[in-house]
NURO-227225 format. One line per 10 residues: number of its first residue (from 0); for each residue x, y, z of C-alpha. Coordinates in nm, 2 decimals. Example, Ala and Ser with C-alpha at 12.3 -4.5 7.8 and 13.67 -1.06 7.14 Angstrom:
0 = 1.23/-0.45/0.78 | 1.37/-0.11/0.71
% end
This chain:
0 = 9.18/11.29/6.66 | 8.90/11.12/6.47 | 8.83/11.22/6.11 | 8.53/11.12/5.90 | 8.54/10.87/5.62 | 8.44/10.98/5.27 | 8.28/10.64/5.22 | 8.05/10.64/5.53 | 7.70/10.52/5.47 | 7.45/10.76/5.33
10 = 7.19/10.93/5.53 | 6.91/11.15/5.39 | 6.81/11.50/5.49 | 6.49/11.39/5.66 | 6.68/11.14/5.88 | 6.94/11.39/5.98 | 6.67/11.65/6.07 | 6.48/11.39/6.27 | 6.79/11.31/6.48 | 6.89/11.67/6.51
20 = 6.55/11.77/6.64 | 6.61/11.63/6.99 | 6.89/11.53/7.21 | 6.88/11.16/7.11 | 7.26/11.09/7.14 | 7.39/10.94/7.46 | 7.73/11.11/7.44 | 7.94/11.36/7.25 | 8.12/11.08/7.06 | 7.78/10.94/6.94
30 = 7.68/11.29/6.83 | 8.00/11.34/6.64 | 7.96/11.01/6.47 | 7.62/11.11/6.36 | 7.75/11.44/6.23 | 8.03/11.27/6.04 | 7.77/11.04/5.88 | 7.54/11.33/5.78 | 7.45/11.34/5.41 | 7.19/11.62/5.42
40 = 7.38/11.83/5.15 | 7.52/11.55/4.94 | 7.34/11.66/4.62 | 7.50/12.01/4.65 | 7.87/11.91/4.73 | 8.10/11.88/4.43 | 8.34/11.65/4.61 | 8.08/11.47/4.81 | 8.02/11.48/5.18 | 8.31/11.46/5.43
50 = 8.22/11.65/5.75 | 8.54/11.77/5.92 | 8.53/11.87/6.29 | 8.65/11.76/6.63 | 8.57/11.83/6.99 | 8.61/11.70/7.34 | 8.39/11.76/7.64 | 8.67/11.91/7.84 | 8.77/12.17/7.57 | 8.78/12.53/7.70
60 = 8.84/12.69/7.36 | 8.62/12.66/7.05 | 8.74/12.76/6.70 | 8.46/12.84/6.46 | 8.57/12.91/6.10 | 8.40/12.90/5.77 | 8.41/12.56/5.60 | 8.68/12.31/5.49 | 8.88/12.39/5.18 | 8.99/12.13/4.92
70 = 9.31/12.03/5.11 | 9.12/11.98/5.44 | 8.85/11.78/5.26 | 9.12/11.55/5.13 | 9.31/11.51/5.46 | 9.01/11.52/5.69 | 9.22/11.73/5.93 | 9.08/12.08/6.02 | 9.29/12.38/5.94 | 9.55/12.16/5.78
80 = 9.66/12.44/5.54 | 9.84/12.77/5.53 | 9.54/12.94/5.69 | 9.58/12.70/5.98 | 9.95/12.77/6.01 | 9.88/13.14/6.05 | 9.60/13.08/6.29 | 9.83/12.87/6.51 | 10.09/13.15/6.50 | 9.82/13.40/6.61
90 = 9.72/13.17/6.89 | 10.07/13.09/7.00 | 10.02/12.71/7.00 | 10.19/12.42/6.81 | 10.00/12.15/6.63 | 10.00/11.91/6.93 | 9.81/12.16/7.14 | 9.59/12.28/6.85 | 9.47/11.93/6.77 | 9.43/11.82/7.13
100 = 9.05/11.80/7.13 | 9.05/11.78/7.51 | 9.16/12.15/7.51 | 9.05/12.29/7.17 | 8.73/12.21/6.99 | 8.71/12.29/6.61 | 8.36/12.32/6.47 | 8.32/12.53/6.15 | 8.00/12.69/6.03 | 8.00/12.44/5.74
110 = 8.14/12.09/5.79 | 8.20/11.99/5.43 | 8.38/12.16/5.14 | 8.11/12.36/4.96 | 8.27/12.41/4.62 | 8.41/12.71/4.44 | 8.23/13.03/4.36 | 8.33/13.36/4.20 | 8.66/13.46/4.36 | 8.68/13.19/4.62
120 = 8.50/12.90/4.80 | 8.13/12.91/4.83 | 7.97/13.01/5.16 | 7.92/12.73/5.42 | 7.61/12.53/5.38 | 7.34/12.65/5.63 | 7.22/12.30/5.70 | 7.52/12.22/5.92 | 7.43/12.49/6.18 | 7.05/12.43/6.16
130 = 7.08/12.05/6.21 | 7.37/12.01/6.44 | 7.53/12.32/6.60 | 7.31/12.37/6.90 | 7.35/12.01/7.00 | 7.72/12.02/6.96 | 7.75/12.34/7.17 | 7.53/12.18/7.44 | 7.78/11.90/7.47 | 8.07/12.14/7.53
140 = 7.99/12.28/7.87 | 8.34/12.41/7.95 | 8.40/12.64/7.66 | 8.52/12.98/7.79 | 8.64/13.14/7.47 | 8.51/13.10/7.12 | 8.71/13.23/6.83 | 8.48/13.37/6.56 | 8.68/13.36/6.24 | 8.53/13.55/5.95
150 = 8.19/13.70/5.88 | 7.99/13.38/5.88 | 8.08/13.28/6.23 | 8.04/13.64/6.35 | 7.70/13.67/6.19 | 7.57/13.35/6.35 | 7.71/13.41/6.71 | 7.70/13.79/6.74 | 7.38/13.86/6.53 | 7.28/14.23/6.56
160 = 7.58/14.30/6.79 | 7.81/14.29/6.48 | 7.95/14.62/6.36 | 7.90/14.74/6.00 | 8.22/14.58/5.88 | 8.44/14.28/5.97 | 8.72/14.52/6.06 | 8.50/14.72/6.29 | 8.37/14.40/6.46 | 8.73/14.28/6.52
170 = 8.84/14.62/6.65 | 8.55/14.61/6.89 | 8.66/14.28/7.04 | 8.63/14.40/7.39 | 8.25/14.44/7.35 | 8.23/14.06/7.30 | 8.48/13.95/7.56 | 8.54/13.73/7.75 | 8.31/13.47/7.57 | 8.39/13.56/7.21
180 = 8.68/13.70/7.01 | 8.61/13.80/6.65 | 8.90/13.75/6.41 | 8.96/13.80/6.04 | 9.02/13.49/5.83 | 9.39/13.39/5.83 | 9.39/13.30/5.47 | 9.68/13.42/5.25 | 9.42/13.57/5.03 | 9.36/13.82/5.32
190 = 9.71/13.97/5.30 | 9.57/14.31/5.18 | 9.35/14.32/5.49 | 9.64/14.27/5.72 | 9.84/14.54/5.55 | 9.56/14.79/5.58 | 9.49/14.69/5.95 | 9.84/14.66/6.11 | 9.68/14.72/6.45 | 9.54/14.37/6.44
200 = 9.87/14.18/6.48 | 10.02/14.46/6.69 | 9.74/14.50/6.94 | 9.50/14.21/6.93 | 9.72/13.91/6.86 | 9.91/13.95/7.19 | 9.58/13.96/7.38 | 9.47/13.65/7.20 | 9.78/13.46/7.29 | 9.75/13.55/7.65
210 = 9.39/13.43/7.67 | 9.48/13.11/7.48 | 9.78/13.03/7.70 | 9.58/13.08/8.02 | 9.31/12.84/7.90 | 9.53/12.56/7.75 | 9.75/12.55/8.06 | 9.46/12.50/8.30
% end
């Protein structure tokens, strides 16, 4: 797994936008290097830029979350926190499989830690998706299942097909299958949600594990 360096050379918003405007990168590795060097939001990031994501062209599963937290910003390893531990339990995979970029790609809606807001982290910066996401997805031709974790991922990928609430969207997962599976965020902060929606772990998690197992074993 490759992680970004917090001391990578600076790049401005205009430069990033120019490169993101067309398919100018000869490979996925080149594109990922450009993303990790992106400095479009530098002025807005309290800990500075450190884009955290990974992907391989043969990946069949894509995990789309919100944005890195402080711990992930420090380590450069996506989902390297209690939320990631719970997510891997839901998926029924260990760390070796989860971080095998040839099988699982991890691309959040925001690639850098956005800072703290009222009651939690700030929303992911919109620049990440507008500058890079379409190009990244185009380089992942074998994706068969995308996990949409939380409202920001669901809003972007499902658009008007979302239900009025996150719970309703997750409960209606069959409407988005087989390409997408909407999930709540596995953060410990969401414990009240899990208690109020016991059907999620009882009914949906087993389906998720079956899908994941079938794809990672191929």
